[in-house]
C-alpha positions as CSV (number, residue, x, y, z in Angstrom):
1,M,-15.7,43.3,108.5
2,R,-12.1,44.1,107.5
3,T,-11.7,40.5,106.5
4,M,-14.7,40.6,104.4
5,R,-13.7,43.8,102.4
6,A,-10.4,42.3,101.8
7,F,-12.0,39.1,100.4
8,N,-14.2,41.1,98.2
9,R,-11.1,43.1,96.7
10,R,-9.5,39.9,95.9
11,T,-12.5,38.5,94.3
12,A,-12.9,41.3,92.0
13,R,-9.2,41.5,90.9
14,R,-9.7,37.8,89.8
15,Q,-12.8,38.3,88.0
16,R,-11.3,41.3,86.1
17,G,-8.3,39.0,84.9
18,S,-10.9,36.4,83.9
19,V,-12.6,38.8,81.6
20,V,-9.3,39.9,80.1
21,I,-8.5,36.2,79.2
22,T,-11.9,35.6,77.8
23,S,-11.8,38.6,75.7
24,V,-8.4,37.7,74.3
25,I,-9.7,34.2,73.5
26,A,-12.6,35.6,71.9
27,L,-10.8,38.3,70.0
28,S,-8.3,35.4,68.9
29,L,-11.1,33.2,67.9
30,M,-12.8,36.2,65.9
31,V,-9.4,36.7,64.0
32,I,-9.1,33.1,63.2
33,V,-12.6,33.0,61.9
34,L,-12.1,36.1,59.9
35,V,-8.7,34.7,58.3
36,G,-10.7,31.7,57.7
37,V,-13.3,33.3,55.8
38,E,-10.8,35.2,54.1
39,L,-8.8,32.2,53.1
40,G,-12.1,30.5,52.1
41,Y,-12.9,33.2,50.0
42,M,-9.6,33.1,48.3
43,F,-10.1,29.3,47.7
44,F,-13.4,30.1,46.4
45,L,-12.2,32.6,44.0
46,K,-9.2,30.3,42.9
47,R,-11.9,27.2,42.4
48,E,-14.2,29.6,40.4
49,L,-11.3,31.0,38.5
50,Q,-10.0,27.4,37.6
51,K,-13.4,26.5,36.6
52,T,-13.1,29.4,34.2
53,A,-9.9,28.3,32.8
54,D,-11.1,24.8,32.4
55,L,-14.3,25.8,30.6
56,A,-12.4,28.5,28.5
57,A,-9.8,25.8,27.4
58,L,-12.5,23.3,26.6
59,S,-14.2,25.8,24.5
60,G,-11.2,26.9,22.7
61,A,-10.3,23.0,22.0
62,Q,-13.6,22.4,20.4
63,A,-13.6,25.3,18.0
64,L,-9.6,24.9,17.3
65,L,-8.8,24.6,13.5
66,P,-5.6,22.5,12.5
67,A,-3.7,25.6,11.4
68,N,-5.6,28.7,12.9
69,C,-6.0,29.7,16.4
70,G,-8.6,32.6,15.8
71,N,-11.6,30.7,16.3
72,A,-10.4,29.0,19.4
73,T,-9.4,32.2,20.8
74,A,-12.8,34.0,20.3
75,A,-14.6,30.9,21.5
76,A,-12.6,30.8,25.0
77,V,-12.7,34.5,25.5
78,A,-16.6,34.2,25.1
79,N,-16.9,31.3,27.4
80,A,-14.7,32.9,30.1
81,A,-16.8,36.2,30.0
82,Q,-19.9,34.0,31.0
83,N,-17.9,32.3,33.8
84,M,-15.3,34.6,35.4
85,P,-16.5,35.9,38.9
86,G,-17.7,39.4,38.8
87,L,-14.9,40.8,40.8
88,L,-12.1,39.8,38.6
89,T,-11.0,41.4,35.2
90,P,-12.3,39.6,32.1
91,M,-9.9,36.9,30.1
92,A,-7.8,38.7,27.3
93,A,-6.8,36.8,24.2
94,A,-3.3,36.8,25.3
95,E,-4.1,34.5,27.9
96,L,-4.9,31.7,25.5
97,E,-2.0,29.8,23.6
98,C,-2.7,27.1,20.8
99,G,-0.6,24.4,20.5
100,H,0.2,20.7,20.0
101,W,-0.3,18.0,22.5
102,D,1.6,14.7,22.5
103,P,1.6,12.6,25.5
104,A,4.3,10.4,23.7
105,L,6.7,12.4,22.3
106,R,6.5,15.9,24.3
107,P,8.0,16.4,27.9
108,A,6.0,16.1,31.1
109,P,4.1,17.3,32.6
110,L,2.2,19.3,29.9
111,H,3.3,17.4,27.0
112,F,2.5,20.5,24.9
113,G,4.5,23.2,22.9
114,T,4.6,24.9,19.8
115,P,3.8,22.5,16.6
116,D,6.7,21.2,14.8
117,A,6.9,21.0,11.1
118,G,4.1,19.1,9.8
119,Q,2.1,19.1,13.0
120,I,-1.1,20.8,13.6
121,F,-3.0,22.6,16.5
122,N,-4.7,20.1,18.4
123,A,-4.8,21.6,21.9
124,V,-5.7,24.8,23.7
125,R,-3.7,26.1,26.9
126,V,-5.1,29.0,29.2
127,T,-3.6,30.6,31.8
128,L,-5.3,32.9,34.1
129,T,-3.5,35.3,36.9
130,R,-5.7,37.6,39.0
131,T,-5.2,39.6,42.1
132,A,-8.0,38.5,44.3
133,P,-10.0,41.5,46.0
134,L,-9.9,41.4,50.1
135,L,-13.3,40.2,51.6
136,L,-11.9,42.2,54.9
137,A,-9.8,44.9,53.6
138,N,-9.7,46.7,57.0
139,L,-8.4,43.7,58.7
140,P,-5.1,44.7,60.2
141,G,-2.1,43.0,58.3
142,N,-4.5,41.6,55.6
143,Q,-3.0,42.0,51.9
144,S,-4.1,41.0,48.7
145,F,-2.3,38.3,46.7
146,A,-2.2,36.8,43.1
147,I,-4.1,33.6,42.2
148,S,-2.7,31.7,39.1
149,V,-4.4,28.7,37.3
150,E,-3.8,26.7,34.2
151,A,-5.8,24.4,32.2
152,L,-5.1,22.5,28.9
153,A,-7.7,20.9,26.9
154,A,-6.9,18.7,23.8
155,K,-9.3,18.2,20.8
156,R,-10.7,14.7,20.7
157,A,-9.4,13.3,17.1
158,P,-11.7,11.2,15.1
159,W,-10.1,7.8,13.6
160,A,-10.5,6.3,10.3
161,A,-9.0,3.0,8.9
162,L,-8.9,1.5,5.5
163,N,-7.9,-2.0,4.4
164,I,-7.8,-3.8,1.1
165,R,-9.6,-7.3,1.4
166,S,-7.7,-10.3,0.3
167,T,-9.5,-12.5,-2.5
168,L,-8.4,-15.7,-0.7
169,A,-11.2,-16.8,1.6
170,T,-10.3,-20.5,2.0
171,V,-7.2,-22.8,1.4
172,D,-7.5,-26.7,-0.2
173,S,-4.7,-28.8,-0.8
174,T,-4.0,-27.4,-4.2
175,R,-3.7,-23.9,-2.9
176,S,-1.5,-24.9,-0.1
177,A,0.9,-26.3,-2.4
178,L,0.8,-23.1,-4.4
179,L,1.1,-20.8,-1.3
180,N,4.2,-22.9,-0.3
181,A,6.0,-22.4,-3.5
182,V,5.0,-18.8,-3.9
183,L,5.6,-17.2,-0.6
184,G,8.5,-19.8,0.1
185,G,10.0,-18.6,-3.1
186,L,9.6,-15.0,-2.2
187,L,11.4,-15.8,1.1
188,G,14.2,-17.4,-0.7
189,G,13.5,-20.9,0.9
190,S,10.7,-23.4,0.9
191,L,7.7,-24.1,2.9
192,E,5.8,-27.1,3.9
193,L,2.4,-25.9,5.4
194,D,-0.6,-27.9,4.9
195,A,-4.2,-26.5,4.1
196,V,-5.1,-26.5,7.9
197,G,-2.0,-24.2,8.7
198,W,-2.9,-21.7,6.0
199,N,-6.7,-21.7,6.9
200,G,-5.6,-21.1,10.6
201,L,-3.9,-17.8,9.2
202,V,-6.7,-16.9,7.0
203,N,-9.3,-17.2,9.8
204,T,-7.4,-15.6,12.5
205,N,-7.4,-11.8,13.5
206,L,-4.6,-10.0,15.3
207,K,-5.0,-7.0,17.5
208,L,-2.7,-4.1,15.9
209,L,-2.4,-2.6,19.5
210,A,-1.4,-5.8,21.1
211,Y,1.1,-6.4,18.2
212,L,2.7,-3.2,18.6
213,D,3.0,-3.3,22.3
214,Q,4.6,-6.8,22.0
215,L,7.2,-5.6,19.3
216,A,8.1,-2.7,21.6
217,I,9.0,-5.1,24.2
218,D,11.2,-7.2,21.8
219,L,13.0,-4.0,20.5
220,G,13.5,-2.6,23.8
221,I,11.5,0.5,23.0
222,E,9.6,2.5,25.6
223,A,5.8,1.6,25.8
224,G,3.7,3.9,23.8
225,K,6.3,5.0,21.2
226,Y,4.3,3.6,18.4
227,D,6.0,5.8,15.8
228,Q,9.6,4.4,17.0
229,V,8.2,1.0,16.7
230,L,6.9,1.4,13.0
231,G,10.0,2.8,12.0
232,T,12.7,0.5,13.4
233,D,14.7,-1.6,11.1
234,V,13.7,-5.2,11.9
235,S,13.8,-8.8,10.4
236,A,10.8,-10.7,9.0
237,G,11.6,-13.3,11.6
238,T,11.2,-10.9,14.4
239,L,8.0,-9.5,13.2
240,I,6.8,-13.0,12.8
241,Q,7.9,-14.2,16.3
242,A,5.8,-11.0,17.8
243,M,2.9,-12.6,16.1
244,I,3.5,-15.9,17.8
245,T,3.9,-14.3,21.2
246,V,0.7,-12.4,21.0
247,L,-1.3,-15.3,19.8
248,Q,0.1,-17.7,22.7
249,R,-0.5,-14.9,25.4
250,D,-4.2,-14.5,24.3
251,G,-4.7,-18.1,24.2
252,G,-8.2,-19.1,22.3
253,M,-8.4,-21.7,19.3
254,A,-5.2,-20.3,17.5
255,Q,-3.0,-23.1,17.9
256,A,-2.9,-23.9,13.8
257,A,-2.0,-20.3,13.2
258,V,0.8,-20.5,15.7
259,D,2.1,-23.7,14.2
260,A,2.0,-22.1,10.9
261,L,3.7,-19.1,12.0
262,S,6.5,-21.0,13.5
263,L,7.3,-22.9,10.2
264,I,7.0,-19.6,8.3
265,K,9.6,-18.0,10.8
266,L,12.0,-20.9,10.3
267,A,11.9,-20.5,6.6
268,A,12.5,-16.7,7.1
269,D,15.3,-17.0,9.3
270,A,17.0,-19.7,7.2
271,S,16.9,-17.6,4.1
272,G,20.4,-16.5,2.7
273,A,19.0,-13.1,2.2
274,Q,17.4,-11.8,5.6
275,P,16.7,-8.0,4.9
276,V,15.8,-5.6,7.4
277,L,12.6,-3.7,6.8
278,K,10.1,-1.3,8.5
279,L,6.7,-2.2,9.9
280,S,5.8,1.3,8.4
281,E,6.2,0.2,4.9
282,L,3.5,-2.4,5.4
283,L,1.1,-0.7,7.7
284,G,0.3,3.2,7.2
285,V,-0.1,4.7,10.6
286,Q,-0.3,8.2,10.9
287,P,2.5,10.1,13.0
288,G,1.3,10.8,16.4
289,T,-1.8,8.2,16.4
290,N,-2.2,7.0,20.0
291,A,-3.5,3.9,21.4
292,A,-7.4,4.7,20.7
293,G,-6.4,4.8,17.0
294,L,-4.7,1.4,16.8
295,D,-7.6,-0.5,18.5
296,L,-8.3,-2.8,15.4
297,D,-8.0,-6.0,14.0
298,L,-5.7,-7.2,11.0
299,Q,-6.3,-10.7,9.1
300,L,-3.1,-12.6,10.1
301,F,-2.7,-14.1,6.7
302,Q,-2.4,-10.5,5.1
303,L,-0.3,-9.3,7.6
304,V,2.4,-12.4,7.1
305,E,1.8,-12.2,3.4
306,G,2.6,-8.4,3.4
307,V,5.7,-9.2,5.7
308,I,6.9,-11.6,2.9
309,Q,6.0,-9.2,0.1
310,V,8.2,-6.3,1.9
311,A,11.0,-8.7,2.4
312,N,11.2,-9.9,-1.1
313,G,11.1,-6.1,-2.2
314,K,14.1,-5.7,-0.4
315,N,16.0,-9.2,-1.1
316,A,15.2,-9.1,-4.9
317,L,14.8,-12.9,-4.9
318,V,12.9,-14.3,-7.9
319,A,10.3,-17.3,-7.0
320,A,9.9,-20.0,-9.4
321,V,6.5,-21.2,-9.4
322,P,5.2,-24.4,-11.4
323,L,2.1,-23.7,-13.2
324,A,-0.1,-26.5,-15.0
325,V,-1.6,-25.0,-18.1
326,P,-4.3,-27.1,-20.1
327,G,-3.0,-28.3,-23.3
328,V,0.7,-27.5,-22.5
329,L,3.4,-29.0,-20.5
330,N,3.8,-27.6,-17.1
331,V,5.8,-24.2,-17.4
332,T,7.5,-22.2,-14.8
333,T,6.6,-18.7,-13.8
334,N,9.0,-16.4,-12.3
335,L,7.7,-14.0,-9.7
336,R,9.0,-11.1,-7.9
337,V,7.4,-8.2,-5.8
338,V,7.9,-4.8,-7.4
339,E,6.2,-3.0,-4.6
340,P,4.8,-4.4,-1.7
341,A,1.1,-4.3,-0.5
342,Q,0.3,-1.6,2.0
343,L,-2.8,-3.5,3.5
344,S,-4.0,-1.4,6.4
345,A,-3.8,2.4,7.4
346,V,-5.1,4.2,10.2
347,G,-5.1,7.9,11.1
348,N,-7.0,11.1,11.7
349,P,-9.3,11.8,8.7
350,A,-9.2,15.5,9.5
351,L,-5.5,15.7,8.5
352,A,-5.9,13.2,5.8
353,K,-8.5,15.5,4.4
354,L,-6.0,18.4,4.2
355,A,-3.6,16.5,2.0
356,P,-5.0,13.2,0.9
357,D,-1.7,12.4,-0.7
358,G,0.6,14.2,2.0
359,P,2.5,12.8,4.9
360,D,-0.9,12.2,7.1
361,R,-2.5,10.4,4.3
362,I,-4.6,7.2,5.0
363,Y,-3.8,5.2,2.3
364,V,-3.8,1.3,1.2
365,R,-2.8,-0.6,-2.0
366,T,-2.4,-4.1,-3.2
367,A,1.1,-5.3,-4.2
368,Q,2.4,-4.8,-7.6
369,I,3.7,-8.2,-9.0
370,R,5.9,-9.0,-11.8
371,A,5.7,-12.4,-13.5
372,L,7.5,-13.9,-16.5
373,I,6.7,-17.1,-18.3
374,S,9.3,-18.5,-20.9
375,I,8.0,-21.2,-23.4
376,E,9.8,-22.8,-26.2
377,L,7.5,-23.0,-28.9
378,P,8.9,-26.0,-30.9
379,A,7.5,-28.2,-28.2
380,L,4.0,-26.7,-29.2
381,N,3.6,-28.7,-32.4
382,D,0.3,-27.3,-33.1
383,M,1.7,-24.1,-34.6
384,A,3.7,-26.1,-37.1
385,N,0.5,-27.2,-38.6
386,V,0.0,-23.7,-40.2
387,F,3.1,-24.7,-42.6
388,N,1.0,-25.8,-45.5
389,S,-1.6,-23.0,-45.3
390,V,1.0,-20.4,-45.3
391,T,2.7,-22.0,-48.2
392,S,-0.4,-22.0,-50.1
393,L,-1.1,-18.5,-49.4
394,V,2.5,-17.3,-50.2
395,S,2.9,-19.3,-53.4
396,P,1.7,-16.4,-55.7
397,V,4.2,-14.0,-54.2
398,T,6.8,-16.7,-54.1
399,D,6.7,-16.9,-57.8
400,L,6.8,-13.3,-58.4
401,L,9.8,-13.1,-55.7
402,N,11.7,-15.7,-57.9
403,R,11.1,-13.8,-61.0
404,M,12.1,-10.5,-59.4
405,L,15.2,-11.7,-57.4
406,S,16.4,-14.7,-59.3
407,L,18.4,-14.6,-62.8
408,D,16.0,-15.0,-65.8
409,L,17.6,-17.4,-68.1
410,S,16.1,-15.8,-71.2
411,V,18.0,-12.5,-70.7
412,I,21.3,-14.3,-70.2
413,G,23.7,-13.8,-73.0
414,D,25.2,-17.1,-73.2
415,V,22.4,-19.7,-72.8
416,L,24.8,-22.6,-73.4
417,R,26.6,-21.5,-70.0
418,C,23.6,-22.6,-67.8
419,T,24.2,-26.1,-69.4
420,I,27.4,-26.4,-67.1
421,V,26.7,-23.9,-64.2
422,C,23.8,-21.4,-63.3
423,T,23.7,-19.4,-60.0
424,E,20.4,-17.8,-59.1
425,N,18.7,-16.0,-56.0
426,T,15.5,-17.6,-54.9
427,T,13.1,-17.0,-52.1
428,D,13.0,-19.2,-49.0
429,I,10.4,-19.2,-46.8
430,D,11.0,-20.2,-42.9
431,I,8.3,-20.7,-40.7
432,L,8.8,-20.3,-37.2
433,P,12.4,-19.9,-37.6
434,P,14.6,-21.4,-34.5
435,P,15.3,-20.3,-31.9
436,M,11.5,-20.1,-31.4
437,R,10.9,-19.1,-27.8
438,L,8.3,-16.4,-26.4
439,D,8.6,-14.5,-23.3
440,I,5.5,-13.6,-21.5
441,N,5.5,-10.8,-19.1
442,L,2.7,-9.4,-16.9
443,D,3.1,-6.5,-14.4
444,A,-0.1,-6.1,-12.4
445,G,-1.4,-4.9,-9.2
446,G,-1.4,-1.4,-7.5
447,G,-5.1,-1.1,-6.7
448,E,-5.3,1.7,-4.1
449,S,-7.6,3.8,-2.0
450,R,-7.1,6.9,0.0
451,V,-9.2,9.0,2.4
452,T,-10.5,12.3,0.9
453,D,-13.2,13.4,3.2
454,F,-15.2,12.6,6.3
455,N,-18.5,13.9,8.2
456,C,-19.0,13.2,12.0
457,A,-22.5,14.8,11.6
458,A,-24.9,14.1,14.7
459,D,-27.5,12.5,12.0
460,G,-24.9,10.2,10.7
461,K,-21.4,9.8,9.7
462,Q,-19.7,9.3,6.6
463,L,-16.1,8.5,5.0
464,V,-15.2,9.3,1.6
465,T,-12.4,7.7,-0.4
466,Q,-10.9,7.8,-3.9
467,T,-10.4,4.3,-5.2
468,T,-8.4,2.8,-8.1
469,T,-8.5,-0.5,-9.5
470,A,-5.5,-2.3,-10.1
471,A,-3.5,-1.7,-13.5
472,A,-1.8,-4.3,-15.7
473,N,0.4,-4.7,-18.7
474,L,1.0,-7.9,-20.6
475,R,4.0,-8.2,-22.8
476,I,4.8,-10.6,-25.4
477,G,8.1,-10.9,-27.3
478,K,11.7,-12.0,-26.5
479,M,13.4,-10.5,-23.7
480,G,16.7,-12.6,-24.1
481,D,18.1,-15.2,-26.0
482,T,17.7,-17.7,-23.4
483,A,15.1,-18.3,-20.6
484,A,17.9,-17.4,-18.2
485,L,18.8,-14.2,-20.0
486,A,15.1,-13.2,-20.1
487,R,14.6,-13.9,-16.4
488,S,17.9,-11.6,-15.5
489,N,16.6,-8.8,-17.9
490,A,13.0,-8.9,-16.8
491,F,13.9,-8.6,-13.1
492,A,17.2,-6.4,-13.3
493,S,15.3,-3.5,-12.1
494,N,11.6,-2.1,-11.3
495,A,11.6,-0.5,-15.0
496,P,9.4,-2.2,-17.5
497,P,11.2,-5.0,-19.3
498,A,11.8,-4.5,-23.0
499,A,10.5,-7.1,-25.3
500,T,11.7,-7.4,-29.0
501,P,9.5,-9.0,-31.7
502,V,9.7,-12.8,-32.2
503,P,9.7,-13.6,-36.1
504,I,7.0,-16.2,-37.2
505,I,7.6,-15.9,-41.0
506,D,10.7,-15.3,-42.7
507,I,10.7,-14.4,-46.3
508,G,14.4,-14.7,-47.0
509,S,16.5,-14.7,-50.0
510,L,19.0,-17.8,-50.8
511,Q,21.7,-18.1,-53.5
512,C,21.4,-21.7,-55.1
513,T,23.6,-23.1,-57.9
514,R,22.3,-25.4,-60.7
515,V,25.0,-27.7,-62.3
516,L,24.6,-29.7,-65.7
517,L,21.1,-28.7,-66.4
518,G,19.9,-29.9,-63.0
519,L,21.4,-33.3,-63.4
520,I,23.4,-32.7,-60.0
521,P,21.2,-31.6,-57.0
522,V,21.0,-27.7,-56.6
523,L,23.5,-26.4,-53.9
524,C,22.3,-23.6,-51.8
525,D,24.1,-21.3,-49.5
526,E,22.5,-21.6,-46.3
527,A,25.5,-19.7,-44.4
528,H,24.7,-16.6,-46.4
529,R,20.9,-16.7,-46.4
530,K,19.4,-13.2,-46.2
531,A,17.0,-13.1,-43.8
532,F,13.5,-11.1,-44.3
533,Y,15.0,-10.3,-47.8
534,G,11.3,-10.4,-49.0
535,G,9.8,-9.3,-45.7
536,G,8.1,-11.5,-43.1
537,L,5.7,-11.7,-40.0
538,E,6.6,-11.2,-36.2
539,I,4.7,-11.4,-32.9
540,K,4.7,-8.9,-30.1
541,A,2.6,-7.3,-27.8
542,N,2.5,-4.7,-25.3
543,T,-1.0,-4.5,-23.8
544,P,-1.8,-2.1,-20.9
545,L,-5.1,-2.6,-19.0
546,A,-6.0,0.8,-17.5
547,S,-7.2,1.2,-14.4
548,I,-10.3,3.3,-13.4
549,S,-10.7,5.6,-10.5
550,V,-13.9,6.5,-8.7
551,P,-15.0,8.1,-5.3
552,Q,-16.6,6.0,-2.8
553,T,-18.9,6.9,0.1
554,F,-19.1,4.6,3.1
555,Q,-22.5,5.6,5.1
556,D,-22.4,5.0,8.6
557,P,-19.1,2.8,8.7
558,P,-18.4,0.8,11.8
559,E,-16.4,1.9,14.6
560,L,-12.6,0.9,14.8
561,S,-13.3,-2.2,17.1
562,Q,-15.5,-3.8,14.8
563,P,-15.3,-5.4,11.4
564,P,-14.9,-2.9,8.6
565,A,-17.7,-2.3,5.8
566,Y,-16.7,-3.0,2.4
567,L,-17.4,-1.4,-1.0
568,A,-16.1,-2.6,-4.5
569,I,-15.5,-1.1,-7.5
570,S,-15.0,-3.4,-10.8
571,T,-13.6,-2.8,-14.5
572,E,-13.4,-5.6,-17.2
573,S,-12.0,-8.8,-16.4
574,I,-8.6,-8.6,-17.1
575,V,-8.5,-12.1,-18.4
576,E,-11.2,-11.2,-21.0
577,S,-9.4,-8.2,-21.8
578,L,-6.0,-9.9,-22.5
579,R,-7.9,-12.6,-24.3
580,N,-9.4,-10.1,-26.5
581,T,-5.9,-8.9,-27.3
582,L,-4.8,-12.5,-28.1
583,N,-7.8,-12.7,-30.6
584,G,-7.0,-9.5,-32.1
585,L,-5.0,-8.7,-35.0
586,N,-2.8,-6.6,-33.2
587,L,-0.6,-9.4,-32.0
588,F,1.1,-9.3,-35.3
589,S,3.1,-7.0,-37.6
590,V,4.3,-7.3,-41.0
591,I,8.1,-6.9,-41.4
592,P,8.9,-4.8,-44.5
593,P,11.4,-6.3,-47.2
594,I,15.0,-5.2,-46.8
595,G,15.6,-6.0,-50.5
596,S,17.1,-2.9,-52.4
597,A,14.9,-1.1,-55.2
598,S,17.1,-2.0,-57.7
599,D,16.2,-5.8,-57.1
600,G,12.4,-4.6,-58.1
601,L,11.2,-5.4,-54.8
602,L,9.1,-2.1,-54.6
603,E,6.9,-3.6,-56.9
604,I,5.9,-6.5,-55.0
605,V,5.7,-4.7,-51.5
606,S,1.9,-4.1,-51.8
607,A,1.4,-7.8,-52.8
608,L,3.7,-9.1,-50.2
609,N,1.8,-7.1,-47.5
610,G,-1.7,-8.2,-48.7
611,V,-0.7,-11.7,-48.5
612,L,1.0,-11.5,-45.2
613,R,-2.1,-9.8,-43.8
614,G,-4.2,-12.7,-45.2
615,L,-2.1,-15.0,-43.0
616,L,-3.3,-13.3,-39.8
617,D,-6.3,-15.2,-39.6
618,V,-4.4,-18.6,-40.1
619,L,-1.6,-17.6,-37.5
620,Q,-4.2,-16.0,-34.9
621,Q,-6.0,-19.3,-34.2
622,A,-2.6,-21.1,-33.6
623,V,-1.0,-18.5,-31.5
624,S,-4.1,-17.8,-29.5
625,T,-4.4,-21.5,-28.8
626,V,-1.0,-21.6,-27.3
627,L,-1.2,-18.3,-25.2
628,A,-4.7,-18.1,-24.1
629,P,-4.7,-21.0,-21.8
630,L,-1.7,-19.2,-19.9
631,L,-4.1,-16.4,-18.7
632,D,-6.2,-18.3,-16.4
633,P,-3.5,-19.8,-14.4
634,L,-1.4,-16.7,-14.4
635,V,-4.1,-14.3,-13.5
636,G,-6.5,-16.3,-11.6
637,T,-4.5,-19.0,-10.0
638,L,-1.4,-17.1,-9.1
639,L,-2.4,-13.9,-8.6
640,S,-5.8,-14.3,-6.8
641,D,-5.4,-17.4,-5.3
642,A,-1.8,-17.1,-4.2
643,L,-1.3,-13.5,-3.7
644,G,-4.8,-12.4,-2.9
645,I,-5.0,-9.9,-5.7
646,N,-7.9,-9.2,-7.8
647,L,-7.1,-7.4,-11.0
648,A,-10.7,-6.7,-12.0
649,Q,-11.9,-5.4,-8.6
650,T,-10.6,-3.5,-5.8
651,E,-12.7,-4.1,-2.5
652,V,-12.0,-1.6,0.2
653,G,-12.9,-1.9,3.9
654,A,-13.4,1.3,6.2
655,R,-14.0,2.1,9.7
656,L,-14.8,5.3,11.4
657,S,-14.9,6.2,15.0
658,C,-16.0,10.0,15.5
659,S,-14.7,11.2,18.9
660,Q,-16.4,14.5,19.1
661,G,-15.5,17.5,21.5
662,A,-12.4,18.0,23.7
663,E,-11.0,16.9,26.9
664,L,-9.0,18.3,29.8
665,V,-5.6,16.8,29.9
666,Y,-3.9,19.0,32.4
């Protein structure tokens, strides 16, 4: 019995120890569960708070205005009030910050900060810090702590792109020779491309984004720094080599274009004048444009031609281009780019709308070209055929001039003196007085278009532009005593060259001596001839062809990745307009007599003017026969076929991608 009682006491003690251990374990598990519940609650609150911050930032970004944060703040606060957990205090306006987000230029991790000069609000940052209420406030050692969350939402930007269409659609052997002369001359060298090579360029498109990425590699610039790529000084050869690299990497059927680019690069690198240029002078890319806005195609021919034009604007070289003129021997046209084309532009239309002419404009233009033709009129014999007509028309005035300007023998005191020697003044008509040379200058181009408005409505999108046709100015006269001097004067600067009138008829005064009653031939003092003593006629023209400007609305323009939709505005044909000028009477003007009143010239001025006016019809036909044939090759062949410039029409292509809403970027 004693042994049994001792055993029971030992068993009871062991059981009491087991209960304690079990209780401790149970309590520990309970504490762990309670702590887990508290932590889970905290994580739940943080997740809900983060969701509130995310939704508030997105709501604020969608309502964000470029220069005002008020709407964004109100929208974010209202959204947070709907999503904030009930135990937490509502969001305050001070917990929202509007700023500028730029992943390329601003430091990580947020890439966000106060907008710099010229930048806009494009992102909203929401920072929420709350002290979470305790679920188990009576749990020993349990204490509240702060939860902080942050959200950054950026406004999705719409993207618009404009481009000017070239008039050059296909190249034959004639055009290829002209292109070689024009573009080779602008480079300062020569080109030997055939029609296959030129057509390869015309029919090939290049991805702008891929091209800029390749240029960044070639220039050692960090990827994504597109503004830096566009603003870096680079040679024409480097720009062309990047085109070659992109085409070779992409493969496809672009071998003809690659071969043509290789020949053009050789000419660009061999040129004596190799200026540096910036790609931003050719392509208008809005600052801060990201990869999404650069995903568009460019026609390779226009891009190459644009590079050459920009280079020519820097090197100031003048291309000499032979032109075949019907009825006239071949003449040489001198050509230079006054202002290069800006063939394509892309950017955010919301920024362009704020200031269509500001730094964020989306703007394209055709090149402004200066052409000069110098022709020696003595070689144009048809104009000399007017001599007989002029002589017969002027003869009545000639008799009057002879009476008024010469010595009247009846009033000479000693008539017998004229039996020995008699000196008198007489009129002398000079038709096309040498040196007879005409300089013809045409400044043309400058058709342009800019984005002024856009609409990304749910029922359809629109892009509105203001488009202006090209302008031109035809000047006819003399710009130098020689063709070389005229060329030097015309291309000395971008300012309009001055042209002086070219005399067509010179009614001068000549002193002649008669000896022995005319038995000895009359001797005239040619060295002291008084030009225009009785007046004359001169030729000069300064004819502007004004541009017209109209708004254009593109309904549902295609996305940036698709071919553009084109609209055109037209004006009077420049050839017809200039031909009308040549056929009009404003090409000629009367040179007034320079003789003194004492010689009696005032009495004949009215008669002389009337006769000279009567000559205009005779001279008009002769001069227009010479000058009019120059217009078709100059305007039609040279500008349109070689440079892709249509002076009577500006055709603009537009694309618009409406990226609505906002997105979380942090």
